[in-house]
KOLLUMRO-181147 format. One line per field, with one value per atom (N, C-alpha, C, O): x negated, y negated, z; atom name; chain; residue in one letter. Coordinates in Angstrom, 2 decimals. Each point is the difference from the previous one (the first is absolute). Example, Ala and Ser with C-alpha at 12.3 -4.5 7.8 and 13.67 -1.06 7.14 Angstrom:
x <- [-13.19, 0.89, -0.90, -1.04, 1.39, -0.82, 0.77, -0.51]
y <- [5.69, -1.19, -1.20, 0.02, -1.07, -1.19, -1.09, -1.11]
z <- [7.80, 0.00, 0.00, 0.66, -1.38, 0.06, 0.73, 0.17]
atome <- [N, CA, C, O, N, CA, C, O]
chaine <- [A, A, A, A, A, A, A, A]
residu <- [a, a, a, a, s, s, s, s]
//
This chain:
x <- [-27.86, 1.24, 1.02, 0.65, -0.37, 0.91, -0.17, 0.94, -2.19, -0.34, 0.38, 0.45, -0.72, 0.36, 1.49, 0.39, 0.31, 1.48, 0.62, 0.95, -1.52, 0.26, -0.65, 0.56, -1.54, -0.40, 0.99, 0.54, -0.09, 0.88, 1.38, 0.61, -0.31, 1.22, 0.21, 1.01, -2.11, -0.42, 0.15, 0.58, -1.23, -0.08, 1.44, 0.26, 0.57, 1.41, 0.89, 0.92, -1.24, 0.74, -0.38, 0.88, -2.06, -0.42, 0.26, 0.12, 0.01, 0.31, 1.57, 0.45, 0.37, 1.21, 0.52, 0.93, -1.71, 0.33, -0.28, 0.84, -2.00, -0.17, 0.92, 0.36, 0.20, 1.06, 1.23, 0.54, -0.14, 1.06, -0.01, 1.05, -2.28, -0.20, 0.31, 0.51, -0.79, -0.23, 1.34, 0.01, 1.12, 0.97, 0.78, 0.44, -0.34, 0.62, -1.07, 0.39, -1.39, -1.18, -0.34, -0.33, 0.41, -0.47, 0.99, -0.29, 1.43, 0.98, -0.59, 0.14, -0.88, -0.53, -1.58, -0.71, 0.26, -1.41, -1.08, -1.03, 1.70, -0.97, 1.23, 0.93, -1.14, 0.66, -0.82, -0.89, 0.90, -0.81, 0.64, 0.86, -1.34, 0.56, -0.78, -1.23, 2.11, -0.62, -0.10, -0.45, 0.93, -0.09, -0.59, 0.01, -0.54, -0.54, 0.94, -0.43, 1.64, 1.08, 0.02, -0.65, 1.32, 0.27, 0.76, -0.40, 1.46, 0.54, -0.19, 0.91, -1.88, -0.45, 0.84, 0.21, 0.25, 1.08, -0.95, -0.86, 1.16, -0.77, 0.73, 1.22, -2.36, 0.39, -0.46, -1.06, 2.00, -0.64, 0.06, 0.94, -1.79, -0.06, 0.36, -0.61, 1.86, 0.56, -0.35, -0.39, 0.52, -0.18, 1.02, 1.09, -1.24, 1.14, 0.60, 1.18, -1.73, 0.45, 0.63, 0.38, -0.24, 0.65, 1.47, 0.69, -0.16, 1.14, 0.94, -0.07, 0.75, 0.54, 1.49, 0.66, -0.32, 1.46, 0.10, 1.02, -1.99, 0.16, 0.20, 0.79, -1.46, -0.14, 1.40, 0.52, 0.02, 1.25, 1.14, 1.02, -1.27, 1.35, -0.32, 1.00, -2.20, -0.30, 0.51, 0.56, -0.78, 0.10, 1.58, 0.39, 0.44, 1.44, 0.58, 1.06, -1.75, 0.50, -0.09, 0.88, -2.12, -0.35, 0.78, 0.35, 0.11, 0.76, 1.31, 0.50, 0.08, 1.25, -0.05, 0.98, -2.08, 0.12, -0.02, 0.64, -1.55, 0.13, 1.32, 0.36, 0.22, 1.38, 0.94, 1.18, -1.69, 1.11, 0.65, 1.10, -1.32, 0.61, -0.68, -0.70, 0.84, -0.77, 0.43, -0.68, 1.88, 0.33, -0.88, 0.06, -0.80, -1.05, -0.97, -0.47, 0.16, -0.93, 0.77, -0.63, 1.79, 0.79, -0.70, -0.36, 0.22, -0.36, -1.47, -0.40, -0.25, -1.38, -0.19, -1.10, 2.13, 0.32, 0.48, 0.26, -0.23, 0.45, -0.31, 0.82, -2.28, -0.47, -0.17, -0.80, 1.66, 0.00, 1.33, 1.08, -1.16, 1.28, 0.92, -0.51, 1.85, 0.92, -0.45, -0.02, -0.32, -0.36, -1.25, -0.08, -0.77, -1.30, 0.37, -0.43, 1.23, 0.65, 0.51, -0.42, 1.53, 0.68, -0.96, 0.25, -1.34, -0.82, -0.80, -0.31, 0.01, -0.86, 0.66, -0.44, 1.63, 1.06, 0.24, -0.13, 0.48, 0.14, -1.13, 0.19, -1.38, -1.60, 0.01, -0.36, 0.76, 0.02, 0.71, -0.37, 1.56, 0.92, -0.42, 0.30, -0.97, -0.40, -1.20, -0.18, -0.81, -1.31, -0.38, -0.97, 2.10, -0.18, -1.37, -0.65, 0.30, -1.15, 0.14, 1.09, -2.22, -0.09, -0.93, 0.55, -1.65, -0.76, -0.86, 0.08, -0.81, -1.02, -0.97, 0.26, -1.37, -1.22, -0.24, 0.49, -1.03, -0.62, -1.17, -0.77, 0.69, -1.21, -0.90, -1.00, 1.55, -0.84, 0.87, 1.21, -1.78, 0.63, -1.00, -1.15, 1.86, -1.00, 0.97, 1.07, -1.69, 0.85, -0.86, -1.22, 2.33, -0.63, 0.80, 0.98, -1.32, 0.64, 1.59, 0.80, -0.48, 1.35, 0.53, 1.15, -1.67, 0.47, -0.63, -1.14, 1.87, -0.34, 0.13, 1.07, -2.10, 0.12, -0.31, -1.11, 2.30, -0.31, 0.36, 0.98, -2.00, 0.28, 0.03, -0.79, 1.83, 0.10, 0.00, 0.55, -1.16, 0.20, 1.21, 0.14, 0.62, 1.17, 0.11, -0.48, 1.00, 0.34, 1.46, 0.76, -0.37, 1.43, 0.53, -0.78, 1.93, 0.57, 0.41, 0.53, -0.85, 0.43, -0.88, 0.29, -1.51, -0.95, -1.40, -0.30, -0.48, -1.27, -0.64, -0.59, 0.55, -0.58, -1.29, -1.02, 0.97, -1.25, -0.48, -1.08, 2.06, -0.30, 0.56, 1.12, -1.74, -0.06, 0.18, -0.86, 2.01, 0.13, -0.18, 0.39, -1.07, -0.25, 1.23, 0.54, 0.01, 1.08, -0.47, -0.43, 0.63, -0.57, 1.06, 1.08, -1.33, 0.95, -0.83, -1.18, 1.92, -0.64, 1.01, 1.12, -1.65, 0.93, -0.64, -1.21, 1.92, -0.37, 0.35, 1.04, -2.20, -0.26, 1.03, -0.11, 0.78, 1.05, -1.03, -0.81, 0.61, -0.71, 1.00, 1.06, -1.45, 0.59, -0.59, -1.23, 2.00, -0.69, -0.08, 0.77, -1.66, -0.29, 0.84, -0.18, 1.11, 0.94, 1.18, 0.86]
y <- [-11.94, -0.24, 0.90, 0.49, -0.15, 1.19, 1.23, 0.64, -0.31, 1.30, 0.02, 0.97, -2.45, -0.03, 0.15, 0.60, -1.03, -0.11, 1.48, 0.41, 0.29, 1.22, 1.08, 1.09, -1.40, 0.94, -0.33, 1.00, -2.35, -0.26, 0.88, 0.65, -0.83, 0.61, 1.77, 0.65, -0.30, 1.47, 0.40, 1.02, -2.02, 0.22, -0.09, 0.78, -1.54, -0.18, 1.18, 0.50, -0.14, 1.36, 1.05, 0.69, -0.43, 0.89, 0.21, 1.12, -2.58, 0.17, 0.32, 0.73, -1.19, -0.06, 1.74, 0.58, -0.16, 1.82, 0.53, 0.76, -1.07, 0.59, 0.02, 1.02, -2.58, -0.22, 0.94, 0.70, -0.69, 0.82, 1.21, 0.55, 0.21, 1.36, 0.23, 1.07, -1.95, 0.16, -0.70, -0.36, 0.27, -0.77, 0.70, -0.70, 1.92, 0.70, 0.33, 0.51, -0.75, 0.46, -1.29, 0.01, -1.10, -1.62, -0.91, -0.85, 0.75, -1.15, -1.36, -1.03, 1.08, -1.11, 0.11, 0.77, -1.77, 0.00, -0.40, 0.57, -1.75, -0.42, -0.87, -0.61, 0.71, -0.62, -0.68, 0.72, -1.75, -0.77, -1.14, -0.70, 0.56, -1.20, -1.28, -0.05, -1.06, -1.10, -0.91, -1.14, 1.87, -0.56, 1.07, 1.18, -1.67, 0.95, 0.37, 0.46, -0.70, 0.11, 1.49, 0.89, -0.74, 1.19, 0.97, 1.15, -1.63, 0.70, -0.68, -0.70, 0.86, -0.41, 0.22, 1.11, -2.35, 0.08, 0.33, -0.76, 2.06, 0.57, -0.55, -0.11, -0.28, -0.54, 1.27, 0.56, -0.14, 0.94, -0.19, -0.64, 1.11, -0.09, 1.67, 1.05, -1.32, 1.25, 0.41, -0.82, 2.33, 0.42, -0.33, 0.54, -1.44, -0.22, 1.01, -0.20, 1.37, 1.36, 0.94, 1.09, -1.37, 0.92, 0.03, -0.82, 1.98, 0.19, -0.88, 0.19, -0.96, -1.23, 0.29, -0.86, 2.07, 0.28, 0.04, -0.42, 0.90, 0.10, -1.57, -0.33, -0.41, -1.69, -0.45, -0.82, 1.05, -0.32, 0.32, -0.69, 1.81, 0.66, -0.72, -0.32, 0.09, -0.76, -1.56, -0.55, 0.01, -1.28, -0.30, -1.14, 2.05, -0.09, 0.02, -0.57, 1.20, 0.06, -1.34, -0.54, -0.03, -1.53, -0.87, -0.96, 0.96, -0.84, -0.12, -1.08, 2.42, 0.16, -0.71, -0.70, 0.74, -0.45, -1.60, -0.74, 0.29, -1.36, -0.52, -1.15, 1.87, -0.62, 0.26, -0.37, 1.02, 0.03, 1.11, -0.06, 1.27, 1.20, 0.99, 0.78, -0.70, 0.67, 1.50, 0.93, -0.81, 1.35, 0.88, 1.22, -2.04, 0.71, 0.94, 0.96, -1.41, 0.99, 1.06, 1.01, -1.04, 1.03, 1.39, 0.71, -0.42, 1.43, 0.25, 1.14, -2.12, 0.15, 0.20, 0.43, -0.69, 0.01, 1.22, -0.04, 1.14, 1.28, 0.35, 0.25, -0.30, 0.62, -1.03, 0.15, -1.25, -0.91, -0.08, 0.21, -0.46, 0.04, -1.17, -0.97, 0.98, -0.80, -1.44, -1.04, 1.09, -1.60, -0.44, -1.18, 1.96, -0.67, -0.38, -1.05, 1.87, -0.23, -1.32, -0.82, 0.63, -1.23, -1.22, -1.10, 1.28, -0.93, -0.52, -1.18, 2.20, -0.15, -0.94, -0.98, 1.61, -0.51, -1.62, -0.93, 0.72, -1.37, -1.09, -1.17, 1.79, -0.76, -0.17, -1.07, 2.08, -0.22, -1.01, -0.59, 0.30, -1.24, -1.15, -1.00, 0.92, -1.26, -0.58, -1.18, 2.42, -0.56, 0.48, 0.72, -1.32, 0.59, -0.27, -1.03, 2.20, 0.03, -1.13, -0.23, -0.60, -1.08, 0.48, -0.10, 0.56, 0.52, 1.18, 0.33, 0.22, 1.09, 0.26, -0.30, 0.82, 0.34, 1.57, 0.42, 0.20, 1.39, -0.18, -0.96, 1.75, -0.05, 1.39, 0.22, 0.58, 1.55, 0.88, -0.19, 1.41, 1.05, 1.02, -0.13, 1.43, 1.25, 1.14, 0.29, 0.32, 1.35, 1.13, 0.09, 0.89, 1.35, 0.96, -0.37, 1.54, 1.16, -0.21, 0.00, -0.18, 0.00, -1.35, 0.01, -0.88, -1.47, -1.09, 0.09, -1.23, -1.24, -0.90, 0.01, -0.73, -1.00, -1.30, -0.34, -0.56, -1.08, -1.24, 0.03, -0.96, -1.17, -1.48, -0.32, -0.56, -1.13, -1.00, 0.34, -1.63, -1.06, -1.00, -0.55, 0.50, -0.73, -1.28, 0.02, -1.04, -1.25, -0.02, 0.14, -0.35, -0.38, -1.31, -0.93, 0.72, -1.37, 0.06, 0.97, -2.11, -0.40, 0.92, 0.21, 0.31, 0.60, -0.78, -1.08, 1.90, -1.03, -0.73, 0.76, -2.04, -0.72, 0.64, -0.02, 0.51, 0.44, 1.21, 0.38, 0.52, 1.32, 0.95, -0.27, 1.27, 0.92, 1.44, 0.42, 0.37, 1.18, 1.15, -0.06, 1.19, 1.18, 0.95, 0.29, 0.29, 0.66, 1.08, -0.26, 1.61, 1.10, 0.72, -0.16, 1.10, 0.88, 1.25, 0.02, 1.01, 1.44, 0.79, 0.34, -0.10, 0.60, 1.27, 0.02, 1.18, 1.25, 0.28, -0.36, 1.11, 0.46, 1.43, 1.03, -1.15, 1.18, 0.86, -0.62, 1.85, 1.09, 0.53, 0.48, -0.57, 0.82, 1.23, 0.10, 0.91, 1.15, -0.08, -0.73, 1.44, -0.05, 1.03, 0.25, 0.19, 1.15, -0.68, 0.64]
z <- [-29.82, 0.83, -0.37, 0.93, -2.16, -0.31, 0.76, 0.45, -0.33, 0.80, 1.31, 0.62, -0.08, 1.52, 0.26, 1.00, -1.73, -0.03, -0.26, 0.66, -1.57, -0.46, 1.27, 0.15, 0.57, 1.27, 1.05, 0.49, 0.06, 0.59, -0.23, 0.85, -2.17, -0.13, 0.01, 0.26, -0.57, 0.14, 1.53, 0.37, 0.58, 1.38, 0.61, 0.92, -1.29, 0.39, -0.54, 0.67, -1.81, -0.39, 0.80, 0.53, -0.34, 0.82, 1.28, 0.49, 0.39, 1.41, -0.12, 0.87, -1.81, -0.20, -0.19, 0.56, -1.35, -0.34, 1.34, 0.49, 0.24, 1.29, 0.97, 0.58, -0.29, 0.71, -0.46, 0.84, -2.06, -0.24, 0.17, 0.34, -0.54, 0.24, 1.67, 0.34, 0.54, 1.24, 0.82, 1.18, -2.16, 0.44, 1.33, 0.91, -0.91, 1.13, 1.24, 1.05, -1.24, 1.21, 0.72, 1.19, -1.89, 0.89, -0.21, -0.84, 1.36, -0.44, 0.48, -0.67, 1.97, 0.32, -0.16, 0.63, -1.70, -0.27, 1.35, 0.35, 0.22, 1.02, 0.87, -0.53, 1.78, 1.05, 0.91, 0.46, -0.08, 0.94, 0.63, -0.52, 1.69, 1.02, -0.19, -0.08, 0.00, 0.03, 1.36, 0.06, 0.96, 1.57, 0.72, -0.36, 1.42, 1.08, 1.29, 1.06, -1.33, 1.11, 0.51, -0.55, 1.47, 0.79, -1.00, -0.17, -0.46, -1.23, -1.45, -0.44, -0.17, -0.99, -1.34, -0.49, -0.05, -1.14, -1.19, -0.45, -0.02, -1.27, -1.22, -0.11, -0.98, -1.46, -0.75, 0.23, -1.19, -0.64, -1.57, -0.47, -0.25, -1.25, -0.52, 0.21, -0.96, -0.28, -1.29, -0.82, 0.50, -1.57, -0.78, 0.21, -1.24, -0.84, -0.66, -0.31, -0.04, -0.28, 0.90, -0.45, 1.61, 0.87, -0.03, -0.61, 1.41, -0.26, 1.06, 1.21, -1.68, 0.42, 0.73, 0.59, -0.73, 0.42, 1.49, 0.55, 0.12, 1.61, 0.46, 0.88, -1.47, 0.41, -0.52, 0.76, -1.57, -0.44, 0.81, 0.12, 0.44, 0.71, 1.58, 0.65, -0.11, 1.05, -0.08, 0.95, -1.99, -0.33, -0.09, 0.26, -0.59, -0.36, 1.60, 0.26, 0.66, 1.25, 0.51, 0.67, -1.05, 0.65, -0.68, 0.69, -2.01, -0.58, 0.74, 0.31, -0.02, 0.68, 1.13, 0.29, 0.54, 1.44, -0.09, 0.75, -1.91, -0.34, -0.37, 0.24, -0.72, -0.52, 1.17, -0.07, 1.22, 1.18, -0.18, 0.55, -1.18, 0.13, 0.62, -0.64, 2.17, 0.97, -0.15, 0.42, -1.06, -0.09, -1.01, -0.17, -0.39, -0.94, 0.52, -0.62, 2.12, 0.87, 0.61, 0.31, -0.09, 0.73, -0.18, 0.95, -2.16, -0.52, 0.63, 0.25, -0.04, 0.49, 1.39, 0.36, 0.65, 1.16, 0.96, 1.21, -2.14, 0.35, 1.49, 0.88, -0.79, 1.26, 1.16, 0.93, -1.10, 1.17, 0.82, -0.55, 1.65, 0.86, -0.39, -0.56, 0.82, -0.50, 0.71, -0.66, 1.99, 0.64, -0.80, -0.36, 0.10, -0.78, -1.36, -0.48, -0.20, -1.18, -0.17, -0.82, 1.81, -0.01, 0.34, -0.49, 1.31, 0.37, -1.21, -0.13, -0.78, -1.18, -1.10, -0.61, 0.60, -1.18, 0.55, -0.79, 2.14, 0.31, -0.26, -0.36, 0.60, -0.19, -1.40, -0.50, -0.23, -1.65, -0.55, -1.02, 1.72, -0.19, 0.41, -0.65, 1.67, 0.51, -0.59, -0.28, 0.08, -0.56, -1.31, -0.26, -0.81, -1.36, -0.65, 0.13, -0.91, -0.89, -0.84, -0.53, 0.32, -1.03, -1.01, -1.10, 1.01, -0.98, 0.57, 1.18, -1.98, 0.20, -1.00, -1.16, 1.46, -0.82, 0.38, 1.05, -1.65, 0.02, 0.99, -0.07, 0.81, 1.01, -0.03, 0.68, -1.54, 0.08, -0.62, 0.09, -0.88, -0.22, -0.06, -0.41, 0.99, 0.07, -0.40, 0.53, -1.61, -0.44, 0.44, 0.13, 0.09, 0.33, -0.70, -0.64, 0.71, -0.80, 0.23, -0.93, 2.22, 0.44, 0.52, 0.43, -0.41, 0.51, -0.60, -0.47, 0.44, -0.56, 1.38, 0.61, -0.17, 0.89, -0.37, -0.42, 0.61, -0.67, 1.34, 0.75, -0.75, 0.88, -0.66, -0.88, 1.40, -0.62, 1.16, 1.04, -1.14, 0.96, -0.48, -1.10, 2.18, -0.29, 0.80, 1.13, -1.54, 0.60, 0.12, -0.95, 2.32, 0.51, 0.09, 0.20, -0.32, 0.43, 1.45, 0.54, 0.03, 1.45, 1.05, 1.18, -1.93, 0.73, 0.21, -0.49, 1.36, 0.10, -1.14, -0.78, 0.48, -0.91, -0.66, 0.69, -1.76, -0.48, 0.18, -0.46, 1.31, 0.56, -1.09, -0.44, 0.00, -0.86, 0.62, 0.77, -1.12, 0.84, -0.98, -1.16, 1.73, -0.81, -0.04, 1.06, -2.45, 0.11, -1.11, -1.12, 1.74, -0.72, -0.32, 0.55, -1.57, -0.85, -0.15, -0.34, 0.63, -0.36, -0.87, 0.38, -1.61, -0.97, -0.18, -0.23, 0.32, -0.12, -1.57, -0.56, -0.06, -1.29, -0.29, 0.67, -1.43, -0.61, -0.58, -0.69, 0.78, -0.52, -0.95, 0.41, -2.06, -0.93, -0.38, -0.01, -0.34, -0.45, -1.49, -0.63, 0.06, -1.29, -1.12, -1.20, 2.13, -0.75, -0.53, -0.61]
atome <- [N, CA, C, O, N, CA, C, O, N, CA, C, O, N, CA, C, O, N, CA, C, O, N, CA, C, O, N, CA, C, O, N, CA, C, O, N, CA, C, O, N, CA, C, O, N, CA, C, O, N, CA, C, O, N, CA, C, O, N, CA, C, O, N, CA, C, O, N, CA, C, O, N, CA, C, O, N, CA, C, O, N, CA, C, O, N, CA, C, O, N, CA, C, O, N, CA, C, O, N, CA, C, O, N, CA, C, O, N, CA, C, O, N, CA, C, O, N, CA, C, O, N, CA, C, O, N, CA, C, O, N, CA, C, O, N, CA, C, O, N, CA, C, O, N, CA, C, O, N, CA, C, O, N, CA, C, O, N, CA, C, O, N, CA, C, O, N, CA, C, O, N, CA, C, O, N, CA, C, O, N, CA, C, O, N, CA, C, O, N, CA, C, O, N, CA, C, O, N, CA, C, O, N, CA, C, O, N, CA, C, O, N, CA, C, O, N, CA, C, O, N, CA, C, O, N, CA, C, O, N, CA, C, O, N, CA, C, O, N, CA, C, O, N, CA, C, O, N, CA, C, O, N, CA, C, O, N, CA, C, O, N, CA, C, O, N, CA, C, O, N, CA, C, O, N, CA, C, O, N, CA, C, O, N, CA, C, O, N, CA, C, O, N, CA, C, O, N, CA, C, O, N, CA, C, O, N, CA, C, O, N, CA, C, O, N, CA, C, O, N, CA, C, O, N, CA, C, O, N, CA, C, O, N, CA, C, O, N, CA, C, O, N, CA, C, O, N, CA, C, O, N, CA, C, O, N, CA, C, O, N, CA, C, O, N, CA, C, O, N, CA, C, O, N, CA, C, O, N, CA, C, O, N, CA, C, O, N, CA, C, O, N, CA, C, O, N, CA, C, O, N, CA, C, O, N, CA, C, O, N, CA, C, O, N, CA, C, O, N, CA, C, O, N, CA, C, O, N, CA, C, O, N, CA, C, O, N, CA, C, O, N, CA, C, O, N, CA, C, O, N, CA, C, O, N, CA, C, O, N, CA, C, O, N, CA, C, O, N, CA, C, O, N, CA, C, O, N, CA, C, O, N, CA, C, O, N, CA, C, O, N, CA, C, O, N, CA, C, O, N, CA, C, O, N, CA, C, O, N, CA, C, O, N, CA, C, O, N, CA, C, O, N, CA, C, O, N, CA, C, O, N, CA, C, O, N, CA, C, O, N, CA, C, O, N, CA, C, O, N, CA, C, O, N, CA, C, O, N, CA, C, O, N, CA, C, O, N, CA, C, O, N, CA, C, O, N, CA, C, O, N, CA, C, O, N, CA, C, O, N, CA, C, O, N, CA, C, O, N, CA, C, O, N, CA, C, O, N, CA, C, O, N, CA, C, O, N, CA, C, O, N, CA, C, O, N, CA, C, O, N, CA, C, O, N, CA, C, O, N, CA, C, O]
chaine <- [A, A, A, A, A, A, A, A, A, A, A, A, A, A, A, A, A, A, A, A, A, A, A, A, A, A, A, A, A, A, A, A, A, A, A, A, A, A, A, A, A, A, A, A, A, A, A, A, A, A, A, A, A, A, A, A, A, A, A, A, A, A, A, A, A, A, A, A, A, A, A, A, A, A, A, A, A, A, A, A, A, A, A, A, A, A, A, A, A, A, A, A, A, A, A, A, A, A, A, A, A, A, A, A, A, A, A, A, A, A, A, A, A, A, A, A, A, A, A, A, A, A, A, A, A, A, A, A, A, A, A, A, A, A, A, A, A, A, A, A, A, A, A, A, A, A, A, A, A, A, A, A, A, A, A, A, A, A, A, A, A, A, A, A, A, A, A, A, A, A, A, A, A, A, A, A, A, A, A, A, A, A, A, A, A, A, A, A, A, A, A, A, A, A, A, A, A, A, A, A, A, A, A, A, A, A, A, A, A, A, A, A, A, A, A, A, A, A, A, A, A, A, A, A, A, A, A, A, A, A, A, A, A, A, A, A, A, A, A, A, A, A, A, A, A, A, A, A, A, A, A, A, A, A, A, A, A, A, A, A, A, A, A, A, A, A, A, A, A, A, A, A, A, A, A, A, A, A, A, A, A, A, A, A, A, A, A, A, A, A, A, A, A, A, A, A, A, A, A, A, A, A, A, A, A, A, A, A, A, A, A, A, A, A, A, A, A, A, A, A, A, A, A, A, A, A, A, A, A, A, A, A, A, A, A, A, A, A, A, A, A, A, A, A, A, A, A, A, A, A, A, A, A, A, A, A, A, A, A, A, A, A, A, A, A, A, A, A, A, A, A, A, A, A, A, A, A, A, A, A, A, A, A, A, A, A, A, A, A, A, A, A, A, A, A, A, A, A, A, A, A, A, A, A, A, A, A, A, A, A, A, A, A, A, A, A, A, A, A, A, A, A, A, A, A, A, A, A, A, A, A, A, A, A, A, A, A, A, A, A, A, A, A, A, A, A, A, A, A, A, A, A, A, A, A, A, A, A, A, A, A, A, A, A, A, A, A, A, A, A, A, A, A, A, A, A, A, A, A, A, A, A, A, A, A, A, A, A, A, A, A, A, A, A, A, A, A, A, A, A, A, A, A, A, A, A, A, A, A, A, A, A, A, A, A, A, A, A, A, A, A, A, A, A, A, A, A, A, A, A, A, A, A, A, A, A, A, A, A, A, A, A, A, A, A, A, A, A, A, A, A, A, A, A, A, A, A, A, A, A, A, A, A, A, A, A, A, A, A, A, A, A]
residu <- [m, m, m, m, k, k, k, k, k, k, k, k, v, v, v, v, v, v, v, v, i, i, i, i, s, s, s, s, i, i, i, i, l, l, l, l, i, i, i, i, f, f, f, f, f, f, f, f, i, i, i, i, a, a, a, a, v, v, v, v, s, s, s, s, l, l, l, l, l, l, l, l, l, l, l, l, y, y, y, y, l, l, l, l, q, q, q, q, r, r, r, r, n, n, n, n, s, s, s, s, r, r, r, r, p, p, p, p, a, a, a, a, l, l, l, l, l, l, l, l, c, c, c, c, a, a, a, a, s, s, s, s, l, l, l, l, d, d, d, d, d, d, d, d, s, s, s, s, i, i, i, i, r, r, r, r, p, p, p, p, r, r, r, r, d, d, d, d, y, y, y, y, c, c, c, c, l, l, l, l, m, m, m, m, n, n, n, n, p, p, p, p, f, f, f, f, r, r, r, r, n, n, n, n, k, k, k, k, q, q, q, q, p, p, p, p, e, e, e, e, k, k, k, k, m, m, m, m, a, a, a, a, e, e, e, e, e, e, e, e, v, v, v, v, l, l, l, l, r, r, r, r, e, e, e, e, l, l, l, l, k, k, k, k, n, n, n, n, g, g, g, g, n, n, n, n, t, t, t, t, e, e, e, e, a, a, a, a, i, i, i, i, i, i, i, i, p, p, p, p, y, y, y, y, l, l, l, l, n, n, n, n, d, d, d, d, t, t, t, t, s, s, s, s, d, d, d, d, d, d, d, d, r, r, r, r, k, k, k, k, n, n, n, n, q, q, q, q, f, f, f, f, l, l, l, l, e, e, e, e, n, n, n, n, e, e, e, e, t, t, t, t, r, r, r, r, y, y, y, y, k, k, k, k, i, i, i, i, e, e, e, e, n, n, n, n, w, w, w, w, r, r, r, r, i, i, i, i, g, g, g, g, g, g, g, g, r, r, r, r, e, e, e, e, d, d, d, d, s, s, s, s, a, a, a, a, d, d, d, d, k, k, k, k, i, i, i, i, s, s, s, s, l, l, l, l, s, s, s, s, y, y, y, y, w, w, w, w, v, v, v, v, s, s, s, s, r, r, r, r, r, r, r, r, d, d, d, d, y, y, y, y, y, y, y, y, e, e, e, e, g, g, g, g, h, h, h, h, l, l, l, l, e, e, e, e, n, n, n, n, v, v, v, v, s, s, s, s, f, f, f, f, s, s, s, s, l, l, l, l, f, f, f, f, v, v, v, v, m, m, m, m, k, k, k, k, t, t, t, t, s, s, s, s, g, g, g, g, n, n, n, n]
//
């Protein structure tokens, strides 16, 4: 019995070490859909050793929107016309975000793409909406 417990412990340590070493290469270990709809809502098993800073930044914006601070997204609407920007801010005020969960993450050399499934107050009951963030990676020189 002791050998089985020790073997299981060694297995978990090895898997944890492997995940730690791959922390920057695979933040989402597995993403799968539990429904067969047109827009399937993915559920992801995230690498616990990933760099969580991009997610913290995106979730801070979501938290500000949940608290009613629509001004938090204005810096992200630079390429949007004034009419579209006003419509967007009005909708964010009317349909406040209630909660969210991560729906996917893809990292490349210059960009991190995050997607979240959010539910909104006074919106279609049980409807989840996809919200995406693209964060550009800053390159630092070794000098």
